C-alpha positions, -999 to 999 in steps of 0.1 A, spaced: -109 52 -129 -134 24 -123 -130 5 -90 -149 -25 -77 -149 -31 -39 -159 -65 -26 -172 -60 9 -195 -31 18 -188 -31 55 -173 -2 73 -139 -6 56 -154 -10 21 -177 20 25 -149 41 39 -126 33 9 -155 40 -15 -161 74 1 -125 84 -3 -123 72 -39 -155 90 -49 -143 123 -34 -113 119 -57 -135 116 -87 -134 78 -93 -162 55 -103 -170 30 -76 -190 -2 -74 -197 -18 -40 -204 -56 -40 -218 -75 -10 -239 -106 -6 -255 -96 27 -287 -76 22 -280 -58 55 -248 -45 41 -264 -27 12 -267 8 26 -271 29 -4 -279 60 16 -245 59 33 -226 61 0 -253 73 -25 -228 82 -52 -216 46 -56 -231 18 -76 -243 -11 -55 -246 -48 -63 -262 -74 -40 -242 -105 -51 -216 -130 -40 -182 -117 -52 -168 -153 -52 -191 -163 -80 -183 -158 -117 -219 -149 -125 -218 -121 -100 -185 -108 -113 -199 -110 -149 -228 -89 -137 -204 -64 -121 -185 -62 -155 -152 -67 -137 -133 -66 -169 -141 -29 -171 -124 -22 -138 -90 -7 -134 -88 -18 -98 -105 -44 -76 -103 -41 -38 -111 -73 -18 -121 -57 15 -142 -82 32 -136 -94 68 -129 -130 56 -94 -137 42 -106 -167 22 -131 -146 4 -105 -119 -3 -81 -144 -18 -108 -159 -40 -120 -125 -52 -84 -115 -59 -76 -146 -79 -108 -144 -100 -102 -107 -107 -67 -112 -119 -70 -145 -138 -105 -144 -151 -109 -107 -158 -74 -94 -162 -79 -66 -137 -46 -45 -138 -45 -38 -101 -58 -60 -72 -56 -48 -36 -65 -72 -8 -72 -67 29 -55 -91 52 -75 -96 84 -54 -122 101 -16 -115 100 -9 -152 101 -24 -154 66 -3 -126 51 21 -150 34 -8 -162 11 -15 -127 -2 9 -127 -32 9 -129 -70 0 -166 -69 -34 -155 -56 -36 -125 -79 -28 -99 -52 -7 -69 -62 -8 -51 -29 -17 -67 5 -28 -44 33 -26 -58 68 -43 -34 93 -25 -48 123 9 -46 106 2 -10 94 -9 1 128 22 -13 144 43 2 117 28 36 124 36 32 161 72 23 153 75 52 128 64 76 155 90 65 181 120 55 159 147 76 143 172 59 121 154 26 121 137 12 90 99 8 93 81 -13 68 48 3 59 34 -18 30 43 -49 11 40 -52 -27 36 -87 -39 52 -83 -73 90 -81 -71 91 -87 -34 93 -50 -27 82 -29 2 73 7 10 96 16 39 103 47 59 134 60 76 139 92 95 173 107 89 192 110 123 208 142 133 243 127 132 238 110 98 266 115 73 239 120 46 225 152 62 234 181 39 241 157 9 223 162 -24 200 133 -34 218 128 -67 252 124 -49 240 95 -28 249 60 -40 216 43 -31 215 5 -29 205 -14 -60 167 -21 -63 160 10 -42 141 42 -51 136 73 -30 100 83 -37 92 110 -12 107 133 14 85 145 42 99 176 58 77 191 85 44 198 68 58 196 33 58 166 10 86 168 -15 91 148 -48 129 145 -46 151 158 -74 188 152 -78 195 187 -65 175 185 -33 195 183 -1 187 158 26 182 173 61 183 157 95 148 148 106 136 142 71 112 113 68 123 94 37 100 70 19 115 43 -3 103 15 -24 130 -11 -19 136 -48 -24 134 -66 9 169 -79 4 182 -43 3 165 -30 34 194 -37 58 219 -21 34 196 10 31 193 12 69 230 10 73 236 37 47 214 62 65 227 54 99 264 60 91 276 88 114 295 118 101 326 110 121 326 74 108 322 86 72 351 109 76 374 80 84 
């Protein structure tokens, strides 16, 4: 997979390193000569250019990229890069970094963003996830379809503990994608049983989040009548 990353700062270089380790082809783009540190990520391609200019993106052959990541420290730049990548070059997947949470509402399909990643929101979500059981924690927002990646930890007293995944009537527009049980990561099948303490990751429409939270928090005694 070919990935272009706009912004070769600490965040961009870190992402590039991870992708390269996983066997992907990476191009780092930055207009600041001081940011071009080839020795730090020698396996990547490097381009000294302004990612907000069409001529630069032509030189980067953005139309050949499967993914573009707008990872600069400037939200305005990230929005412009996202819009150009999607509308001018038809890049299938555009991921954008949100630096200021107040700007998060802009990072949607209107600006070509498929996935918006807000570091402050993610950090606060991880804190919430570490201390909450039975409460829904929103980890990531997907722009298309108004869906979110959410996590819930199944409480000890939940009526769903011991129930097979296939026997649960999940809310509409909700999909259970992963069960984290201790050190194991499980791809759920219909025959898998839910256990108290399981961390459940869902992709769910925002309108269904409250319904999902209510379903998992129903106590055994309440479910029995």
